[in-house]
Structure formats: structure tokens, C-alpha cells
N, CA, C and O of each residue as an XYZ file, in Angstrom:
256
protein
N       0.847     -1.177      0.000
C       0.000      0.000      0.000
C       0.891      1.239      0.000
O       1.896      1.296      0.708
N       0.513      2.211     -0.792
C       1.262      3.469     -0.846
C       0.478      4.565     -0.135
O      -0.748      4.516     -0.036
N       1.214      5.548      0.353
C       0.609      6.654      1.085
C       1.007      7.979      0.459
O       2.056      8.100     -0.175
N       0.156      8.959      0.650
C       0.498     10.316      0.248
C       0.519     11.187      1.498
O      -0.242     10.972      2.442
N       1.396     12.161      1.480
C       1.575     13.047      2.622
C       1.274     14.479      2.220
O       1.397     14.863      1.057
N       0.878     15.250      3.209
C       0.521     16.646      2.961
C       1.035     17.488      4.129
O       0.873     17.122      5.294
N       1.646     18.602      3.802
C       2.147     19.548      4.792
C       1.208     20.755      4.815
O       0.887     21.320      3.770
N       0.774     21.142      6.011
C      -0.081     22.323      6.165
C       0.563     23.242      7.190
O       0.880     22.827      8.304
N       0.748     24.473      6.805
C       1.281     25.468      7.735
C       0.100     26.113      8.439
O      -0.728     26.765      7.803
N       0.022     25.933      9.738
C      -1.070     26.453     10.563
C      -0.616     27.774     11.180
O       0.101     27.791     12.181
N      -1.048     28.885     10.566
C      -0.730     30.216     11.080
C      -1.800     30.605     12.088
O      -2.927     30.929     11.714
N      -1.448     30.572     13.349
C      -2.454     30.883     14.360
C      -2.399     32.324     14.829
O      -3.322     32.773     15.509
N      -1.373     33.053     14.498
C      -1.320     34.483     14.768
C      -1.137     34.834     16.235
O      -1.249     33.977     17.112
N      -0.861     36.077     16.482
C      -0.592     36.570     17.824
C      -1.820     36.480     18.727
O      -1.698     36.095     19.890
N      -2.998     36.828     18.214
C      -4.206     36.791     19.044
C      -4.537     35.368     19.481
O      -4.943     35.149     20.622
N      -4.367     34.410     18.591
C      -4.640     33.019     18.944
C      -3.641     32.504     19.964
O      -3.968     31.658     20.796
N      -2.420     33.020     19.896
C      -1.401     32.586     20.849
C      -1.749     33.037     22.270
O      -1.360     32.395     23.245
N      -2.475     34.131     22.374
C      -2.852     34.645     23.688
C      -4.221     34.140     24.134
O      -4.509     34.138     25.331
N      -5.065     33.714     23.206
C      -6.428     33.282     23.527
C      -6.578     31.800     23.203
O      -6.646     31.427     22.032
N      -6.629     30.972     24.206
C      -6.673     29.511     24.028
C      -7.906     29.064     23.239
O      -7.803     28.156     22.415
N      -9.059     29.675     23.470
C     -10.284     29.273     22.781
C     -10.173     29.519     21.284
O     -10.574     28.664     20.495
N      -9.645     30.652     20.878
C      -9.472     30.961     19.452
C      -8.499     29.980     18.815
O      -8.742     29.483     17.715
N      -7.400     29.702     19.505
C      -6.419     28.728     19.005
C      -7.087     27.374     18.802
O      -6.945     26.762     17.743
N      -7.817     26.904     19.817
C      -8.485     25.599     19.734
C      -9.491     25.546     18.589
O      -9.548     24.554     17.863
N     -10.281     26.598     18.421
C     -11.287     26.633     17.349
C     -10.643     26.572     15.975
O     -11.130     25.863     15.094
N      -9.558     27.302     15.782
C      -8.868     27.299     14.484
C      -8.240     25.937     14.201
O      -8.298     25.437     13.078
N      -7.642     25.347     15.227
C      -7.013     24.036     15.049
C      -8.057     22.962     14.747
O      -7.857     22.148     13.845
N      -9.156     22.950     15.480
C     -10.216     21.964     15.246
C     -10.796     22.125     13.840
O     -11.113     21.129     13.191
N     -10.937     23.346     13.368
C     -11.463     23.573     12.014
C     -10.538     22.949     10.963
O     -11.016     22.322     10.018
N      -9.238     23.114     11.117
C      -8.280     22.543     10.161
C      -8.303     21.017     10.231
O      -8.337     20.345      9.201
N      -8.285     20.474     11.451
C      -8.287     19.022     11.608
C      -9.575     18.401     11.070
O      -9.534     17.347     10.436
N     -10.704     19.037     11.313
C     -11.994     18.530     10.828
C     -12.061     18.536      9.308
O     -12.499     17.561      8.698
N     -11.629     19.628      8.700
C     -11.645     19.745      7.238
C     -10.805     18.639      6.595
O     -11.253     17.977      5.659
N      -9.607     18.448      7.094
C      -8.731     17.424      6.510
C      -9.224     16.021      6.829
O      -9.103     15.123      5.996
N      -9.774     15.817      8.014
C     -10.313     14.517      8.390
C     -11.458     14.079      7.496
O     -11.568     12.900      7.159
N     -12.313     15.019      7.109
C     -13.433     14.697      6.201
C     -12.930     14.206      4.847
O     -13.631     13.471      4.151
N     -11.724     14.609      4.477
C     -11.139     14.209      3.194
C     -10.195     13.023      3.326
O      -9.440     12.721      2.401
N     -10.235     12.349      4.473
C      -9.454     11.134      4.650
C      -8.044     11.317      5.164
O      -7.289     10.349      5.255
N      -7.674     12.541      5.504
C      -6.321     12.807      5.997
C      -6.251     12.537      7.497
O      -7.178     12.869      8.236
N      -5.161     11.939      7.940
C      -4.923     11.662      9.357
C      -3.675     12.430      9.790
O      -2.643     12.389      9.120
N      -3.782     13.128     10.915
C      -2.638     13.876     11.424
C      -1.583     12.897     11.913
O      -1.864     12.048     12.759
N      -0.372     13.012     11.384
C       0.722     12.113     11.753
C       1.788     12.792     12.590
O       2.520     12.129     13.325
N       1.882     14.099     12.487
C       2.895     14.796     13.259
C       2.743     16.298     13.156
O       2.042     16.814     12.285
N       3.405     16.981     14.048
C       3.400     18.440     13.998
C       4.681     18.939     14.665
O       5.258     18.274     15.525
N       5.102     20.119     14.247
C       6.242     20.751     14.897
C       6.092     22.252     14.799
O       5.534     22.778     13.836
N       6.598     22.928     15.807
C       6.504     24.374     15.896
C       7.782     24.984     15.340
O       8.888     24.541     15.647
N       7.609     25.985     14.536
C       8.735     26.727     13.981
C       8.772     28.073     14.695
O       7.872     28.382     15.477
N       9.777     28.860     14.442
C       9.845     30.183     15.036
C       8.682     31.029     14.529
O       8.255     30.890     13.383
N       8.179     31.896     15.382
C       7.060     32.740     14.992
C       5.749     32.160     15.485
O       5.727     31.355     16.416
N       4.676     32.565     14.868
C       3.346     32.161     15.295
C       2.723     31.201     14.295
O       1.663     31.481     13.736
N       3.375     30.079     14.070
C       2.809     29.053     13.200
C       3.365     27.685     13.578
O       4.418     27.566     14.204
N       2.629     26.671     13.180
C       2.982     25.275     13.422
C       2.842     24.537     12.103
O       2.006     24.904     11.277
N       3.629     23.522     11.895
C       3.552     22.702     10.695
C       2.832     21.403     11.042
O       3.227     20.703     11.974
N       1.784     21.082     10.302
C       1.018     19.860     10.503
C       1.297     18.913      9.345
O       1.256     19.322      8.185
N       1.579     17.663      9.649
C       1.867     16.654      8.634
C       0.732     15.643      8.629
O       0.460     14.995      9.640
N       0.068     15.515      7.478
C      -1.064     14.600      7.320
C      -0.681     13.467      6.363
O       0.213     13.615      5.530
N      -1.372     12.339      6.501
C      -1.131     11.175      5.644
C      -2.463     10.492      5.357
O      -3.391     10.551      6.163
N      -2.544      9.841      4.196
C      -3.692      9.003      3.858
C      -3.241      8.005      2.791
O      -2.261      8.243      2.086
N      -3.964      6.883      2.676
C      -3.628      5.933      1.613
C      -3.759      6.628      0.241
O      -4.691      7.397      0.003
N      -2.818      6.338     -0.631
C      -2.840      6.937     -1.978
C      -4.039      6.389     -2.747
O      -4.372      5.208     -2.646
N      -4.658      7.238     -3.490
C      -5.792      6.827     -4.314
C      -5.273      6.134     -5.560
O      -4.305      6.570     -6.183
N      -5.932      5.059     -5.902
C      -5.532      4.292     -7.090
C      -5.949      5.043     -8.345
O      -7.096      5.476     -8.455
N      -5.034      5.201     -9.290
C      -5.331      5.818    -10.580
C      -5.944      4.761    -11.486
O      -5.420      3.652    -11.598
N      -7.049      5.101    -12.130
C      -7.685      4.127    -13.017
C      -7.790      4.644    -14.414
O      -8.302      3.950    -15.292
């Protein structure tokens, strides 16, 4: 089985960094959107600044 990966840069901004509810709402929206399309969160890492990198994976779709 082959897999495809996707990188998403999650820019949560300064206001989200100070307000936990806003941060949570934005993160859940991204995770829900990708989950509906079959993507599973496999990892994340924080870079300098106000953003995080999310790594998603799903089985590759067969070309017919």
C-alpha cells in the first residue's frame, strides 16, 4: 500500500497565541476539514514565529 503526505502550515497568529479558545477553534477547524477528506494527522512541529507545521497522511488513491 502506498501513502500520500501533505504539509499544512497552521498560522495561528498573535491573538490566537494569547487566547486559548481561538487557538483551539482554528485548530479543530483545520483538523476537521482534513479529516473529512481522509487525511490523518501524523505529526506536527513548531517553527519560530506564530505558526505550526502539521503533517497529514492518507492511503494513496488508485489511478484508473
